[in-house]
C-alpha positions as CSV (number, residue, x, y, z in Angstrom):
1,M,214.4,194.5,245.1
2,S,215.9,195.4,241.8
3,F,214.1,197.2,239.0
4,L,214.0,194.0,236.9
5,D,212.6,192.0,239.8
6,A,209.8,194.6,240.2
7,L,208.9,194.5,236.5
8,L,208.8,190.7,236.7
9,D,206.5,190.9,239.7
10,I,204.2,193.3,237.8
11,F,204.1,191.3,234.6
12,T,203.5,188.0,236.3
13,S,200.6,189.3,238.4
14,E,197.2,188.1,237.3
15,S,195.6,191.4,238.3
16,T,197.8,193.2,235.7
17,Y,196.2,191.2,232.9
18,I,192.7,191.4,234.3
19,N,192.8,195.1,234.6
20,A,194.4,195.5,231.2
21,A,191.6,193.4,229.6
22,V,188.9,195.5,231.3
23,F,190.5,198.8,230.3
24,A,191.2,197.6,226.7
25,A,187.5,196.4,226.4
26,F,186.3,199.8,227.5
27,L,188.5,201.6,224.9
28,A,187.6,199.0,222.3
29,F,183.8,199.6,222.7
30,A,184.4,203.3,221.9
31,A,187.2,202.8,219.4
32,S,185.5,200.2,217.2
33,G,182.6,202.6,216.5
34,E,184.9,205.6,216.2
35,W,186.8,203.6,213.5
36,V,183.6,203.2,211.5
37,A,182.8,206.9,211.8
38,E,186.3,207.9,210.7
39,R,186.3,205.5,207.8
40,A,183.2,207.5,206.7
41,G,185.2,210.8,206.9
42,T,184.2,212.1,210.4
43,I,186.4,212.7,213.4
44,N,183.9,212.1,216.2
45,I,185.3,214.3,219.0
46,S,182.1,213.8,220.9
47,V,182.9,210.2,221.7
48,E,183.7,211.3,225.3
49,A,180.1,212.7,225.6
50,M,178.7,209.4,224.1
51,L,180.6,207.3,226.7
52,L,179.4,209.5,229.6
53,A,175.8,209.6,228.3
54,G,175.9,205.8,228.0
55,A,177.2,205.5,231.5
56,F,174.6,207.8,233.0
57,T,171.6,206.4,231.1
58,G,172.8,202.9,231.8
59,A,172.9,203.6,235.5
60,V,169.4,205.1,235.3
61,G,168.2,202.1,233.5
62,F,169.5,199.8,236.2
63,H,168.2,202.1,238.9
64,L,164.6,201.8,237.5
65,T,164.7,198.1,236.7
66,S,167.6,196.5,238.6
67,S,168.6,194.9,235.3
68,A,172.0,195.2,233.8
69,I,170.6,194.1,230.4
70,V,168.1,197.0,230.5
71,G,170.9,199.2,231.7
72,L,173.1,198.4,228.7
73,V,170.2,199.0,226.3
74,A,169.6,202.3,228.0
75,G,173.3,203.1,227.7
76,A,173.3,202.4,224.0
77,A,170.3,204.7,223.6
78,G,172.1,207.4,225.5
79,G,175.1,207.2,223.2
80,V,172.9,207.3,220.1
81,A,171.1,210.3,221.4
82,V,174.4,212.2,221.6
83,A,175.4,210.8,218.2
84,A,172.1,212.1,216.7
85,I,173.0,215.7,217.7
86,Q,176.5,215.3,216.4
87,A,175.4,213.8,213.1
88,Q,172.6,216.3,212.4
89,M,174.7,219.3,213.3
90,S,177.8,218.2,211.4
91,H,176.3,216.5,208.3
92,R,172.9,218.1,207.8
93,L,173.4,221.7,209.1
94,S,177.2,221.6,208.1
95,A,178.3,223.0,211.5
96,D,182.0,222.5,212.3
97,Q,182.3,218.9,213.5
98,F,185.1,219.8,216.0
99,V,183.2,222.6,217.6
100,V,180.0,220.5,217.8
101,G,182.0,217.6,219.4
102,L,183.7,219.8,222.0
103,T,180.5,221.5,222.8
104,L,178.7,218.2,223.4
105,N,181.5,217.0,225.6
106,I,181.1,220.0,227.9
107,L,177.3,220.0,227.7
108,V,176.9,216.3,228.6
109,L,179.4,216.6,231.4
110,G,177.5,219.4,233.0
111,L,174.1,217.8,232.3
112,A,175.2,214.4,233.7
113,A,176.6,216.1,236.9
114,F,173.3,218.0,237.4
115,L,171.0,215.0,236.8
116,D,173.2,212.7,238.9
117,R,172.6,215.0,241.9
118,E,168.9,215.2,241.1
119,I,168.2,211.5,240.4
120,A,171.1,209.8,242.2
121,P,170.9,206.6,240.2
122,T,172.2,203.5,241.9
123,A,174.0,200.8,240.0
124,S,175.8,197.6,240.6
125,F,178.3,195.1,239.0
126,A,176.9,192.6,236.5
127,P,177.4,188.9,237.4
128,R,180.7,187.3,236.5
129,L,180.7,184.7,233.8
130,E,183.6,182.3,233.7
131,I,184.1,180.2,230.5
132,P,185.0,176.6,231.5
133,L,188.5,175.4,230.7
134,L,189.5,178.7,228.9
135,N,189.3,180.4,232.2
136,N,192.1,178.1,233.6
137,I,194.7,179.3,231.1
138,P,197.5,180.9,233.2
139,L,197.4,184.7,233.4
140,L,195.4,185.3,230.2
141,G,192.5,182.9,231.1
142,P,190.9,185.0,233.9
143,A,191.6,188.2,231.9
144,L,189.8,187.1,228.7
145,F,187.4,184.4,229.9
146,G,186.6,185.1,233.5
147,Q,185.1,188.6,233.3
148,R,181.6,190.0,234.0
149,W,179.2,189.1,231.2
150,P,179.1,192.5,229.4
151,F,182.8,192.0,228.6
152,Y,181.9,189.3,226.1
153,I,179.7,191.6,224.0
154,L,183.0,192.8,222.6
155,Y,183.7,189.4,221.1
156,V,180.6,190.0,218.8
157,L,180.9,193.7,218.4
158,V,184.4,193.8,216.9
159,P,183.8,191.2,214.2
160,L,180.4,192.8,213.5
161,S,182.1,196.2,212.9
162,W,184.6,194.6,210.5
163,W,181.9,192.7,208.7
164,L,179.7,195.8,208.3
165,V,182.6,197.9,206.8
166,Y,184.2,195.3,204.6
167,R,181.5,192.8,203.7
168,T,178.4,194.8,203.0
169,R,177.3,197.3,200.4
170,W,176.6,199.8,203.2
171,G,180.2,199.5,204.3
172,L,181.5,200.0,200.7
173,E,179.5,203.2,200.4
174,L,180.6,204.3,203.8
175,R,184.3,203.9,202.9
176,A,183.7,205.7,199.6
177,A,182.2,208.6,201.6
178,G,185.4,208.8,203.5
179,E,187.8,208.3,200.6
180,N,186.2,210.1,197.6
181,P,182.9,211.7,198.5
182,Q,182.6,213.4,195.1
183,S,182.8,210.2,193.2
184,A,180.5,208.4,195.7
185,D,177.9,211.2,195.1
186,L,178.1,210.7,191.4
187,S,177.5,207.0,191.9
188,G,174.3,207.7,193.8
189,V,175.6,207.4,197.3
190,D,174.1,209.9,199.8
191,V,177.4,210.9,201.4
192,N,176.2,212.9,204.3
193,R,173.6,210.2,205.2
194,R,176.3,207.5,205.3
195,R,178.4,209.8,207.5
196,R,175.5,210.3,209.8
197,Q,175.0,206.6,210.0
198,G,178.6,206.1,210.9
199,I,178.3,208.5,213.8
200,Y,175.1,206.7,214.9
201,Y,177.0,203.5,215.0
202,A,179.8,205.1,217.0
203,G,177.2,206.4,219.5
204,F,175.7,202.9,219.8
205,T,179.1,201.2,220.6
206,A,180.2,204.0,222.8
207,G,176.9,204.0,224.7
208,I,177.4,200.3,225.3
209,G,181.0,201.1,226.4
210,G,179.6,203.6,229.0
211,G,177.3,200.9,230.3
212,F,180.2,198.5,230.4
213,L,182.1,201.0,232.5
214,V,179.4,201.1,235.0
215,F,178.5,197.4,235.2
216,S,181.9,195.8,234.7
217,Q,184.5,198.2,236.0
218,I,183.1,200.8,238.5
219,G,179.8,199.4,239.8
220,S,178.3,202.9,240.1
221,F,178.0,206.2,238.3
222,D,180.0,209.4,238.7
223,E,180.4,212.2,236.2
224,T,184.2,211.8,236.3
225,I,184.3,208.1,235.5
226,V,185.2,208.5,231.7
227,G,188.2,210.7,232.6
228,G,189.3,211.6,229.1
229,R,189.5,208.1,227.9
230,G,187.3,208.9,225.0
231,F,190.1,210.9,223.5
232,I,192.4,207.9,224.0
233,A,190.0,205.8,222.0
234,I,190.3,208.4,219.2
235,A,194.1,208.2,219.5
236,A,193.8,204.4,219.2
237,V,192.1,204.7,215.8
238,I,194.9,207.0,214.5
239,F,197.6,204.8,216.1
240,G,196.1,201.8,214.3
241,G,196.3,203.5,210.9
242,W,192.5,203.4,210.5
243,T,192.5,199.6,210.4
244,L,190.4,197.7,212.9
245,R,193.2,195.3,214.0
246,G,195.5,198.3,214.5
247,T,192.8,200.1,216.5
248,I,192.4,197.1,218.8
249,A,196.2,196.9,219.2
250,G,196.2,200.5,220.2
251,C,193.5,199.9,222.8
252,V,195.6,197.0,224.2
253,L,198.7,199.1,224.4
254,F,197.1,202.1,226.0
255,A,195.1,199.9,228.4
256,G,198.4,198.2,229.3
257,A,199.7,201.5,230.5
258,L,196.6,202.1,232.6
259,S,196.9,198.6,234.1
260,F,200.6,199.1,234.8
261,R,199.8,202.2,236.8
262,L,197.3,200.3,239.0
263,S,199.6,197.3,239.4
264,V,202.5,199.4,240.6
265,Q,200.2,200.9,243.3
266,G,198.5,197.6,244.1
267,L,201.8,195.8,244.7
268,G,203.0,198.5,247.0
269,Y,205.8,200.0,244.9
270,E,206.6,203.6,245.7
271,V,206.6,205.6,242.5
272,N,205.7,209.3,242.0
273,S,201.9,209.4,241.9
274,E,201.8,212.3,239.4
275,L,204.0,210.3,237.1
276,L,201.8,207.3,237.3
277,Q,198.7,209.4,236.7
278,S,200.2,210.8,233.5
279,L,201.6,207.5,232.2
280,P,198.7,206.4,230.0
281,F,198.6,209.8,228.3
282,V,202.4,209.9,227.9
283,V,202.2,206.5,226.2
284,T,199.3,207.7,224.0
285,L,201.4,210.8,222.9
286,L,204.5,208.7,222.3
287,G,202.4,206.2,220.2
288,M,201.0,209.0,218.2
289,A,204.4,210.6,217.6
290,V,205.9,207.3,216.4
291,F,203.1,206.0,214.3
292,A,200.8,208.8,213.2
293,H,203.0,210.1,210.4
294,R,203.5,206.6,209.0
295,V,199.8,205.9,208.2
296,R,197.4,207.4,205.7
297,P,194.0,208.6,206.9
298,P,190.9,208.4,204.8
299,T,191.3,211.1,202.1
300,A,188.2,213.1,203.0
301,L,188.6,212.7,206.8
302,A,187.2,215.8,208.6
303,K,186.4,217.5,205.3
304,P,182.7,218.5,205.1
305,F,180.8,217.5,202.0
306,I,178.6,219.9,200.2
307,R,176.8,218.3,197.3
308,S,176.9,221.3,195.0
309,V,180.7,221.5,195.1
310,R,182.4,219.5,192.4
């Protein structure tokens, strides 16, 4: 079989699109909240910890109640708990946000591994919900309208993120905190409070994303399930030029690389396994190299705000 025939086989496989949609949804849960946080001026390195905490607390919630709904609520709470530490340390105590984020990633990984052995929470897949008629669209139908029900939360969460940032006074103040915090402060905006709230929102969405990972993609919990994809979500925000549509496009691109890797293996093609494992990260780096220098970040991104400084 020729190389082109193999590519045609991969790109006409229904599983390629289903896997890509699931991977993109997971990234989008994290990236949509990260986009809000970065518009406020914070690079939230701890998104990896938020995803893992959401996955673990989601699994525990399901373990205690046998309910995926409770599990997702618990997952959101776990993400917000990590966000609270990040927010308070970075924008109340003025600790370096990068150091705090990296420390939280290591802390939550170790804590989740320890508690997983102690509690051993059991989880399961959420029921599949197929949307009539739309599910019958070739290739894209099952991928977008034939998923497990937590997938459809994203159809509300992404528009909600856009509406909050661009159609509310809170969103205007949040963007001002990321673009010109000194002027925002003179206008009566509590800059660090808005930044903390942006991180809380990122924790909320990432926590749901962790629960989604357990109930829609894996069906169980393991401390390695996030696997660095929180950093890919951050890269998607930068790739998208700090716009929501660009961020979602980045999630789809990077998820396509993840899905391509699985499809190559699933269809039985022999490709170097190490190359396939690295493919999503190579695509992420290439995307960053090509687009990162062409976009303008929020002016005050990653710059701490101290009110007494004018």
